[in-house]
Steps between C-alpha positions, in 0.01 A plus 500: 500500500873477579738390224519123541840500328639770729762446769374408848722771646292769327154337520231638733364228733241486776558236768160375622381268774152391609379364830192283453270273699641199312662397173191431285394811302156344437420467869736724696523879525768767485557666840790735424716613208849642544731643236817697440640634172842429352669699226735240364652347812456813715218458755295819550394478864295820472258308274435223754131457572263253659124473463274290721190345346173450686395133456142395441516223761691415817870425474574132572690453826776295331555784255510770768772307686724530192456865400381644833215694334195495727135546404497840676807621312368374166162664562675840491632430150356630176329307224690267269414729208662799672817308587519352151467841337789637707716196418432520127582870506835420659558219245446725198807480277672251732572128512352318799747316721401244764626193680296193397312731265242234411317595821492872418405433136217266596341741748556812289363332188184404688466847654549675165251269331244582769564877489578560132418184306863437403795320666797691639704538179829601660843356407634322807832382643506227767800490736417139590519397133832682464634299794375175344669587170827571683483156666434336162802673348715364784329159472398515865173434680344723762515382860174492695381859549797630303286697255316697767554875490707526818704189417598645161582836657743328739697374198572863409565609861186714502339582838211296631162677516181395673306297245136510392475878499411621150720808502802334662473201265482731197815678620667164569421381146637825354829461687526134402439583133773766502743244641392230253542727197836631620623142545354374171604793281863499622551858383336447159158620380219258586201540264162513671358222282759261648343528846131543416268217594177651373536750212199736506224412256675191359334215687 
């Protein structure tokens, strides 16, 4: 487990994104998992990986329109257990990073409970929550859609990527986090516990 009192600039992270058939972990399924490692604020592109998951039922049409994953493409994926094992291996010793991490946590908790009998006990940072905290400090409210991943990236002059692709969204979240920490730290150390939204094993 990383040192929760350590500086963000020296903490190992893994930016993660899931594409799913919907937003309800009790009813919907994971279709793909993308991730990329960060050592501090340095993104390690050589670690970028994406795993497709074979669903147990047809993908709803409304869902396929969003993420562009077809039934034929999903059928070539591996099992959820295989994808989960690879993800957890990549997460070992790292803090999970995601945008709107409640979605990732909900689906990964349910998957880990099904596979191992325990929830996904990984400390997690949420770039959406960091953006909300920044607005609260400035006593501002978010405009409609202003907390979406691409909208927040525009505030830091980051390039626009195609959305709803697990690997690209993981990379986008990693870049956004690096910008957020750089802005928030202002050249000073920023302890990890100041940005964590789910400390591992403490809920």
